[in-house]
C-alpha positions as CSV (number, residue, x, y, z in Angstrom):
1,X,8.5,-8.4,23.2
2,X,11.1,-10.8,21.8
3,X,14.9,-10.9,21.3
4,X,16.4,-12.7,18.4
5,X,20.5,-13.0,17.7
6,X,20.7,-12.1,14.0
7,X,23.3,-11.9,11.4
8,X,26.9,-12.5,11.5
9,X,27.1,-14.1,14.6
10,X,24.2,-16.8,13.0
11,X,26.0,-17.4,10.0
12,X,29.5,-17.8,11.7
13,X,28.5,-20.0,14.4
14,X,26.8,-22.5,11.8
15,X,30.1,-22.2,10.2
16,X,32.3,-22.7,13.4
17,X,34.4,-19.6,13.1
18,X,35.1,-17.1,15.8
19,X,32.4,-14.6,16.8
20,X,33.8,-10.9,16.9
21,X,30.6,-9.2,17.4
22,X,26.7,-10.0,18.3
23,X,23.8,-8.2,16.9
24,X,20.1,-8.5,17.8
25,X,16.9,-7.4,16.8
26,X,13.8,-6.8,19.1
27,X,10.7,-7.7,18.0
28,X,7.4,-6.3,19.3
29,X,8.6,-3.3,21.1
30,X,8.3,0.1,21.0
31,X,11.2,2.5,21.2
32,X,9.4,4.1,24.4
33,X,9.8,0.7,26.3
34,X,13.2,0.2,25.3
35,X,13.6,3.7,27.0
36,X,12.0,2.3,29.7
37,X,14.2,-0.7,30.3
38,X,17.4,1.6,30.4
39,X,18.6,1.0,26.6
40,X,20.4,3.9,25.3
41,X,19.7,4.8,21.7
42,X,22.3,5.4,19.3
43,X,20.7,5.1,16.0
44,X,20.3,8.7,13.6
45,X,18.4,7.0,10.7
46,X,16.7,4.1,12.7
47,X,16.2,3.1,16.3
48,X,19.2,1.2,17.4
49,X,19.7,0.9,21.2
50,X,22.9,-0.3,23.4
51,X,22.0,-2.6,26.5
52,X,22.5,-1.0,29.8
53,X,25.1,-3.7,30.8
54,X,26.6,-5.4,27.7
55,X,27.0,-2.4,25.3
56,X,25.6,-4.7,22.6
57,X,23.6,-3.1,19.7
58,X,19.5,-4.0,19.7
59,X,18.0,-2.7,17.3
60,X,14.0,-2.6,16.4
61,X,12.3,-5.2,13.9
62,X,12.2,-2.8,11.0
63,X,10.9,-2.4,7.1
64,X,12.8,0.0,4.4
65,X,11.5,1.2,1.3
66,X,13.8,3.1,-1.4
67,X,12.9,6.7,-1.6
68,X,16.1,8.1,-3.3
69,X,19.6,7.6,-4.6
70,X,22.7,5.8,-3.2
71,X,23.6,3.8,0.4
72,X,21.4,6.6,2.3
73,X,18.7,6.5,-0.1
74,X,15.9,4.5,2.1
75,X,12.9,5.3,4.5
76,X,12.9,3.0,7.4
77,X,9.6,1.7,9.4
78,X,9.9,0.2,12.9
79,X,7.1,-0.3,15.5
80,X,6.0,-3.9,17.2
81,X,4.1,-4.8,14.7
82,X,6.8,-5.4,12.3
83,X,7.8,-9.4,12.1
84,X,10.9,-11.3,12.3
85,X,10.7,-12.2,8.6
86,X,10.0,-8.9,7.6
87,X,12.9,-7.3,9.4
88,X,15.3,-10.2,7.8
89,X,14.3,-10.0,3.9
90,X,15.5,-6.7,3.8
91,X,19.3,-8.0,4.6
92,X,21.6,-8.4,2.1
93,X,22.3,-12.5,1.4
94,X,20.4,-15.4,2.8
95,X,23.3,-16.4,4.9
96,X,23.1,-12.9,6.6
97,X,19.1,-13.4,7.3
98,X,19.3,-16.2,9.7
99,X,18.2,-15.3,13.2
100,X,18.2,-17.6,16.7
101,X,15.7,-17.2,19.6
102,X,16.9,-17.2,23.4
103,X,16.5,-21.1,23.1
104,X,19.2,-21.5,20.7
105,X,16.5,-22.4,17.8
106,X,17.6,-21.0,14.2
107,X,14.8,-19.3,12.2
108,X,15.8,-19.8,8.4
109,X,13.0,-18.3,6.5
110,X,15.0,-17.4,2.9
111,X,17.3,-20.5,2.6
112,X,20.5,-19.4,4.5
113,X,21.3,-22.4,6.2
114,X,21.1,-24.3,2.4
115,X,23.2,-21.9,1.0
116,X,25.9,-22.1,3.6
117,X,26.0,-26.0,2.6
118,X,26.5,-25.1,-0.8
119,X,29.0,-22.4,-0.3
120,X,26.9,-20.1,-2.0
121,X,26.7,-16.1,-1.6
122,X,23.0,-15.1,-2.8
123,X,20.8,-12.1,-2.4
124,X,17.6,-12.6,-0.2
125,X,15.1,-10.7,-2.7
126,X,15.0,-8.5,-5.7
127,X,15.5,-5.4,-3.1
128,X,19.2,-6.1,-3.1
129,X,19.6,-4.2,-6.4
130,X,18.2,-0.9,-4.2
131,X,21.3,-0.9,-2.5
132,X,24.5,0.2,-4.3
133,X,26.8,-0.7,-1.4
134,X,25.8,-4.0,-1.3
135,X,28.1,-4.7,-4.6
136,X,31.0,-3.9,-2.0
137,X,29.7,-6.0,0.8
138,X,29.0,-9.2,-1.2
139,X,32.7,-8.9,-2.7
140,X,34.3,-8.4,0.5
141,X,32.1,-11.4,1.6
142,X,33.4,-13.5,-1.3
143,X,37.0,-12.4,-0.2
144,X,36.3,-13.4,3.6
145,X,34.8,-16.6,2.8
146,X,36.9,-17.9,-0.5
147,X,39.5,-19.9,1.6
148,X,36.2,-22.2,2.2
149,X,35.0,-22.6,-1.1
150,X,32.5,-20.0,-1.0
151,X,31.4,-18.3,-4.6
152,X,28.7,-15.4,-5.4
153,X,25.5,-17.0,-7.0
154,X,25.1,-16.5,-10.5
155,X,21.7,-14.5,-9.9
156,X,23.3,-12.2,-7.3
157,X,26.2,-11.5,-9.4
158,X,23.5,-10.6,-12.1
159,X,21.9,-8.1,-10.0
160,X,25.5,-7.0,-8.5
161,X,26.0,-6.3,-12.7
162,X,22.7,-4.4,-12.8
163,X,23.5,-2.1,-10.0
164,X,27.1,-1.3,-11.1
165,X,25.7,0.0,-14.9
166,X,22.9,1.8,-13.0
167,X,25.2,4.4,-11.8
168,X,24.3,4.1,-8.1
169,X,27.5,3.3,-7.4
170,X,28.4,6.8,-8.0
171,X,26.4,8.0,-5.2
172,X,28.4,6.4,-2.6
173,X,30.8,8.6,-0.5
174,X,34.4,8.1,-0.2
175,X,34.4,7.1,3.1
176,X,31.8,4.6,2.7
177,X,33.5,3.0,0.2
178,X,36.8,3.0,1.6
179,X,35.5,1.6,5.1
180,X,34.7,-1.0,2.5
181,X,37.6,-1.4,0.5
182,X,40.0,-1.4,3.4
183,X,38.0,-4.0,5.6
184,X,38.2,-6.0,2.2
185,X,42.0,-5.7,1.6
186,X,42.4,-7.3,4.8
187,X,40.7,-10.2,4.2
188,X,41.9,-13.3,3.6
189,X,41.6,-13.4,0.0
190,X,41.6,-9.6,-1.4
191,X,42.5,-10.3,-4.8
192,X,39.0,-12.2,-4.8
193,X,37.4,-8.9,-3.8
194,X,38.8,-7.2,-6.8
195,X,38.1,-10.2,-9.0
196,X,34.4,-10.2,-8.0
197,X,34.2,-6.0,-8.8
198,X,36.1,-6.6,-12.0
199,X,33.5,-9.4,-13.0
200,X,30.4,-7.5,-12.2
201,X,31.6,-3.9,-13.7
202,X,32.1,-2.0,-10.6
203,X,35.7,-2.0,-10.6
204,X,35.3,0.0,-13.5
205,X,33.2,2.7,-11.7
206,X,35.2,2.9,-8.7
207,X,38.8,2.0,-9.4
208,X,38.8,2.4,-13.5
209,X,42.7,2.8,-13.2
210,X,42.9,-0.6,-11.7
211,X,40.3,-2.2,-14.0
212,X,41.6,-1.3,-17.1
213,X,44.5,-3.4,-16.2
214,X,43.0,-6.6,-17.3
215,X,44.3,-7.4,-20.8
216,X,47.4,-5.6,-20.8
217,X,50.0,-7.5,-21.5
218,X,53.5,-7.8,-19.9
219,X,56.9,-8.8,-21.3
220,X,56.7,-12.6,-20.4
221,X,60.4,-13.2,-19.9
222,X,59.8,-11.0,-16.6
223,X,55.8,-12.1,-16.0
224,X,55.2,-15.2,-16.9
225,X,51.4,-14.5,-16.3
226,X,51.7,-11.7,-19.0
227,X,48.0,-10.2,-17.9
228,X,48.5,-7.1,-15.7
229,X,45.5,-7.3,-14.3
230,X,46.3,-11.0,-13.2
231,X,49.3,-9.8,-11.9
232,X,48.0,-7.5,-9.5
233,X,45.8,-10.0,-7.9
234,X,48.8,-12.5,-7.6
235,X,50.5,-9.8,-5.6
236,X,47.4,-9.2,-3.5
237,X,47.1,-12.6,-2.7
238,X,50.8,-12.6,-1.7
239,X,50.0,-9.9,0.6
240,X,47.5,-12.1,2.3
241,X,49.5,-15.1,2.7
242,X,52.5,-13.0,4.1
243,X,50.2,-11.0,6.3
244,X,51.1,-7.5,5.3
245,X,49.2,-4.4,6.7
246,X,46.7,-2.5,4.8
247,X,49.6,0.4,3.9
248,X,51.2,-2.4,1.6
249,X,48.0,-3.8,0.4
250,X,47.1,-0.7,-1.1
251,X,50.2,0.3,-2.2
252,X,50.1,-3.2,-4.0
253,X,47.0,-2.7,-5.7
254,X,47.8,0.5,-7.3
255,X,51.6,-0.1,-8.1
256,X,51.3,-0.7,-11.5
257,X,48.7,1.9,-12.5
258,X,50.9,3.7,-14.7
259,X,51.0,0.6,-17.5
260,X,47.1,1.8,-18.3
261,X,48.7,4.6,-19.9
262,X,51.2,2.7,-22.0
263,X,50.1,3.2,-25.9
264,X,48.9,-0.7,-27.7
265,X,51.7,0.2,-30.0
266,X,54.4,-0.1,-27.2
267,X,53.0,-3.3,-25.6
268,X,54.0,-5.6,-23.6
269,X,57.0,-3.4,-22.8
270,X,56.1,-0.5,-20.1
271,X,58.8,2.2,-20.3
272,X,58.9,4.5,-17.5
273,X,55.3,3.5,-16.4
274,X,56.5,4.1,-12.6
275,X,56.6,8.1,-13.1
276,X,53.6,7.7,-15.4
277,X,51.6,6.3,-12.3
278,X,52.0,8.8,-9.9
279,X,49.7,10.8,-11.2
280,X,47.1,8.4,-11.3
281,X,48.0,7.0,-7.9
282,X,47.3,10.7,-6.3
283,X,44.1,10.8,-8.1
284,X,42.7,7.7,-6.6
285,X,44.3,8.4,-3.2
286,X,42.5,11.7,-3.0
287,X,39.2,10.5,-4.8
288,X,38.8,7.4,-2.2
289,X,40.2,9.5,0.5
290,X,42.4,7.0,1.9
291,X,44.4,7.8,4.9
292,X,47.5,9.5,5.0
293,X,50.2,6.5,5.6
294,X,48.4,4.6,2.7
295,X,48.6,7.3,0.5
296,X,52.2,8.1,0.7
297,X,53.3,4.6,0.7
298,X,51.4,4.0,-2.5
299,X,52.9,7.3,-4.4
300,X,56.1,6.0,-2.9
301,X,55.9,2.4,-4.0
302,X,54.3,3.4,-7.4
303,X,57.3,5.6,-8.3
304,X,60.3,3.5,-6.6
305,X,59.2,-0.5,-6.8
306,X,61.7,-0.7,-9.6
307,X,64.3,0.7,-7.8
308,X,63.5,-2.3,-5.1
309,X,63.9,-4.6,-7.5
310,X,67.2,-3.2,-9.0
311,X,68.7,-2.9,-5.5
312,X,71.8,-4.9,-5.9
313,X,72.8,-2.9,-8.8
314,X,72.1,0.5,-7.8
315,X,75.1,2.9,-7.6
316,X,75.4,4.1,-3.9
317,X,74.6,7.4,-4.9
318,X,71.4,6.4,-6.3
319,X,70.9,4.1,-3.3
320,X,71.4,7.2,-0.7
321,X,68.9,9.2,-2.7
322,X,66.3,6.8,-2.4
323,X,67.2,6.1,1.3
324,X,66.8,9.8,1.7
325,X,63.9,10.1,-0.2
326,X,61.7,7.7,2.0
327,X,63.6,9.7,5.0
328,X,64.9,6.6,6.8
329,X,66.4,8.7,9.4
330,X,63.0,9.4,11.1
331,X,60.7,7.2,9.3
332,X,62.5,3.6,8.8
333,X,59.1,1.7,9.2
334,X,58.0,3.3,5.7
335,X,61.1,1.9,4.0
336,X,60.4,-1.6,5.6
337,X,56.8,-1.1,4.2
338,X,58.1,-0.3,0.7
339,X,60.7,-3.3,1.2
340,X,57.8,-5.8,1.6
341,X,55.8,-4.4,-1.2
342,X,58.4,-4.6,-3.5
343,X,58.8,-8.2,-2.2
344,X,55.3,-9.2,-3.0
345,X,55.3,-8.1,-6.5
346,X,58.4,-9.7,-7.0
347,X,56.3,-12.9,-5.8
348,X,53.1,-12.0,-7.5
349,X,54.2,-13.5,-10.7
350,X,53.2,-16.7,-11.9
351,X,55.6,-20.0,-10.6
352,X,57.9,-17.1,-9.1
353,X,56.2,-17.1,-5.9
354,X,58.8,-18.8,-3.7
355,X,62.2,-17.4,-5.7
356,X,64.1,-15.5,-3.2
357,X,64.2,-12.2,-3.0
358,X,67.6,-11.2,-1.7
359,X,66.9,-7.6,-2.6
360,X,65.1,-7.0,0.9
361,X,68.0,-8.1,3.1
362,X,70.0,-6.2,1.0
363,X,67.8,-2.7,1.0
364,X,67.3,-3.6,4.9
365,X,71.2,-4.1,5.5
366,X,71.9,-0.4,3.7
367,X,69.5,1.5,5.3
368,X,70.8,0.3,8.8
369,X,74.4,1.2,7.6
370,X,73.6,4.8,6.9
371,X,71.4,5.3,9.9
372,X,74.2,3.9,11.8
373,X,76.4,6.9,10.7
374,X,76.9,9.4,13.7
375,X,76.7,13.2,13.3
376,X,79.0,13.9,16.4
377,X,82.2,13.3,14.9
378,X,81.3,16.0,12.7
379,X,79.9,18.3,15.0
380,X,83.2,17.8,16.5
381,X,85.6,18.8,13.9
382,X,83.3,22.3,13.4
383,X,81.0,21.5,11.0
384,X,77.8,23.7,11.1
385,X,75.1,24.6,8.9
386,X,74.5,23.4,5.4
387,X,78.2,22.2,5.6
388,X,77.2,19.6,8.3
389,X,74.7,18.4,6.1
390,X,77.1,18.0,3.2
391,X,79.7,16.5,5.4
392,X,77.3,14.1,6.3
393,X,76.2,13.2,3.1
394,X,79.9,12.4,2.4
395,X,80.1,10.2,5.3
396,X,76.7,8.2,4.3
397,X,78.1,7.8,0.7
398,X,81.3,6.5,1.8
399,X,79.5,4.0,4.3
400,X,77.0,3.1,1.2
401,X,80.3,2.7,-1.2
402,X,81.9,0.6,1.5
403,X,78.8,-1.4,1.9
404,X,78.1,-2.4,-1.7
405,X,81.8,-3.5,-2.0
406,X,81.4,-5.7,1.0
407,X,78.0,-7.1,-0.4
408,X,79.8,-7.8,-3.6
409,X,82.2,-9.9,-2.2
């Protein structure tokens, strides 16, 4: 029985990065032997065990064979006779197919260290093309390591393109896809994730509403980058640079999908793209099974982001309606995230990344102003029921009218 440290822990040590978790592979042992040593079984599809003291995962060395469609269409075989090299060759990338023994000696049968030096994400074997989830995983790794200069190898991109065109991506469950998408959006370069998926044809399968934005022009006066797809990538990059949460990044990814519905004859203008996009965003949310907070913000940002950009010009009544629509009285954080998404959208334009966005402070101050209006004086005056609500709206509108006047001075 031999135990090896494998995968990400080995890769990240060689890259001098923090190691968040360690995976282990056990060679020369059976499931019965692991149980005798006190390990607890957790793997449903193949034998994985938790260490009795540390709780870390230890998997028996195994081989796999394609036996069906999609991510789960594999038959696994684990036995004491399976070698470390046989276990490593079934992995996705060479940089993830390295191991260390208990003396710290590196075992690298497939050139992972060489690819690390070349800053190259390359598949281990042609079996890469059997698992559609690897398209998303490689794109996610590209998003993680892009700041270090890593790119996807040409031959690996070719296999990813084959997978994208094979129909296998359609076999991925929404839950599994969302797990990869959400993790990738939180990487240092989420724009690279979307770019890689677009380049290999996977984005057309997974998020066709976003994919079709590439090549659609916008008015150069407002969008010097012109291309809508390029703009979305720039907005995502701003999200990462400003450390925005997943809700904001998801909303920013989808905020302009309505422009994909604009007839070519109307390009580069996109009249009412905000309202047109709502139905698309709702469909994407449901198809991807995004969490409720991501769904809600994406819908709000899609419909109202231009309100955010025109905040200083909004009438007090329109501004009040916007604040009420976000329910800032009970959920101010959602409006804060809306403001953040609007600012990322404004900064995601070529050459305008550092331009001031006074709308953010204006909207935030307007929210605080209406939230400060107290209902107690109105109750003391005897208002109740529907009349109380109407009186409260009048007070809030007066407050916003005064706020707008003061802000203009």
